[in-house]
N, C-alpha and C positions, 0 to 999 in steps of 0.2 A: 941701356940701363946706366944711370949715373952712379957715382960713388955712394951717395946717400941711399939709393935703392939697394945697392949691394950690401951696405952696412945693415940696413933694416932686415933684409932677407937673412943675413947671417945671425943677427941678434934674435930673430924669431925662432931660430932652432933651439935656443936656450929655454927650457921649460919655465924657469923662474921669471925670465924676462917676458915671455909670452903671457904668463898669468897676470903679471902686473900691467902689461900693455892692454890686455883685454879688460881688466878691471877699471881702467881709466879712459877707455875708448870714448864713452859718451861725453865726458867732460872735455876731452880733446876736440871732438867734433863740434861741440858747442863753442868752445874758445876759438877754433879756426873759423867757424862761420861768422861769429861776432866780429872778429878782427878783420876778416875779408870784407864784410859788408860796411863796416865803419870806414876802412881805408878807401874802399871804392867810392864812398860818398865824400871823401876828403875831410872827415871829421877827426878831431883829436878825442882822446878819452874824456877830457874835460867838457868839450862841446857836446858829446853824446850824453854825458851825465846831466848836463844842463837841460837837454831836451827831455830827459826822463825825470827831471826834478829829483835827482839823487846826487851823490858825491862821486868824484872821479875814482876814489878808492874802490867803490862798488864795481865799476867797470873793470878796473885793474884786477880785482879778485876773480871775476868771471874769465877774463882773458888769460889769466895765469893759472887757471884751473884750481884755484884755492877755495872755490865754493861751487855748489850745484844750484843754479838759479831755479826759482819756482816757475811754474807754468805761467802764472800771472805776470811775473817779471819778463819772461820771454815774449809774451803777447805785447806788453808795453814796448819792449825793445823792437819788435818787428814793426809796430806802428811808427815808432820814432825814426826807424831806418827806411820806412816806406817799402817794406818787403812782406811777403807772406810767410807765416810760420807753418812748417810742415813737420809732423811727427810720424814716424813710420816704424814698424816692426819688421825685421827681416830674419 
């Protein structure tokens, strides 16, 4: 277990932190997936935005968790990145 894992485990013991963490989990997972897929394909935010016919600031807002993208946007994003979009409940 590295230092980041230890810090996360310690912070999750704090009820206020845990509540906020859980409240933003979906946005975090979307941002992480978008960033990972974009980087894996060697694209900048601007290049990805051009593929989606949108602005770089839109990609930035998604990656910085400043917006919750619509399902239609996520579908377009998946197509632009040549990946499948999967939604699951657990």
